[in-house]
C-alpha positions in Angstrom: 59.4 -15.3 6.5 55.7 -17.0 6.1 54.9 -19.2 2.9 51.5 -19.5 2.1 51.1 -23.3 2.9 47.5 -23.5 1.2 47.9 -22.5 -2.5 46.6 -19.2 -4.1 43.4 -18.0 -2.1 40.3 -17.5 -4.3 39.6 -14.2 -5.2 36.8 -13.0 -2.8 34.2 -10.0 -2.4 33.9 -8.0 0.5 32.1 -5.1 1.1 32.4 -1.6 2.1 33.0 -2.1 5.4 35.2 -4.6 4.8 33.6 -8.5 5.7 32.8 -10.6 3.0 30.3 -10.0 0.8 27.5 -13.0 0.4 27.4 -14.9 -2.8 24.6 -13.7 -5.7 21.9 -16.0 -5.6 21.4 -18.1 -8.4 17.9 -19.1 -7.5 15.5 -17.4 -9.7 12.3 -18.6 -7.5 9.3 -16.5 -7.3 8.3 -16.0 -3.4 4.4 -17.8 -2.9 1.5 -14.5 -3.6 0.0 -13.7 -0.9 -3.0 -13.0 -3.1 -4.1 -15.0 -5.6 -5.8 -13.8 -8.9 -9.5 -14.4 -7.7 -8.4 -12.0 -4.7 -7.3 -9.4 -7.0 -10.1 -9.5 -9.5 -13.0 -9.4 -6.6 -11.0 -6.3 -5.6 -10.7 -4.9 -8.9 -14.9 -5.1 -9.0 -15.1 -3.6 -5.7 -13.7 -0.7 -7.1 -14.8 -1.2 -10.2 -12.0 -1.4 -12.2 -11.1 -3.6 -15.6 -8.0 -5.1 -15.5 -6.4 -7.4 -18.4 -3.9 -10.0 -17.5 -1.1 -9.0 -17.3 -2.1 -6.8 -14.7 -4.0 -9.0 -13.1 -0.5 -11.4 -12.5 1.4 -8.4 -12.2 -1.4 -6.7 -9.5 -0.7 -9.9 -7.5 2.9 -9.4 -7.2 2.8 -5.8 -6.1 -0.2 -6.5 -3.6 1.4 -9.4 -2.4 4.3 -7.6 -1.5 1.8 -5.2 0.1 -0.1 -7.8 2.1 3.6 -9.2 2.9 5.7 -6.0 4.2 2.2 -5.4 6.6 2.7 -8.9 7.7 6.1 -8.4 8.8 4.8 -5.0 10.6 2.5 -6.8 12.5 5.4 -9.0 14.3 7.3 -5.9 15.8 7.1 -6.0 19.4 5.2 -1.8 19.9 4.8 -2.6 23.3 6.8 -0.3 24.6 6.2 2.1 21.4 3.3 5.2 22.6 0.8 5.4 20.2 1.3 8.5 18.2 -1.9 8.2 15.8 -4.4 10.4 18.3 -4.9 13.0 17.3 -5.6 15.8 19.8 -8.6 18.1 19.1 -8.3 20.5 22.1 -5.1 21.3 20.4 -6.2 22.2 17.4 -6.4 25.5 15.3 -10.8 25.8 15.2 -12.2 28.7 14.1 -15.8 29.9 14.8 -18.6 28.0 13.2 -20.4 31.7 12.7 -22.7 31.2 9.5 -22.0 32.4 6.3 -23.1 32.5 2.3 -23.6 29.8 0.6 -24.8 28.6 -2.4 -28.9 28.0 -2.5 -30.9 24.9 -2.5 -31.4 25.2 -6.0 -27.9 26.9 -7.1 -26.5 24.2 -5.9 -29.0 20.9 -7.8 -28.2 23.2 -10.7 -25.0 21.8 -11.3 -26.0 18.1 -10.0 -26.5 16.0 -13.3 -29.4 14.8 -11.9 -31.3 15.6 -9.5 -33.5 13.5 -8.1 -36.7 13.6 -4.8 -35.0 17.4 -4.9 -31.7 16.4 -3.7 -28.8 15.1 -5.9 -29.5 11.8 -7.4 -26.6 9.2 -7.5 -26.2 6.0 -9.4 -26.9 3.4 -7.0 -24.0 1.1 -5.8 -24.7 -1.9 -4.2 -24.9 -5.5 -5.7 -26.5 -8.4 -4.7 
């Protein structure tokens, strides 16, 4: 009969695969964000979004996670993966390009909130 010379064993957790579980981390440190508040505020300004302070903080975290994920994808070796992003236009079903009845110029402009120079007027969006 074999005796347990090591004394009582400590309780250990195992995964469903039977291996030991990693000890839960007690560290609560957050990873350093890849983007800062200035980056988020710049993007918000370009998108014409008004963000409150708590939203800026949340966006720093969320956008940094997205950028980190994209950087991680960039580390993958894809040299043996054939390109799949090209659309084969010659295989797409296309209809014949035939003239069809459409709105008159006047009818189209009648629904526009602003008209200028016989066309649609749109607000400027490029700032100096």
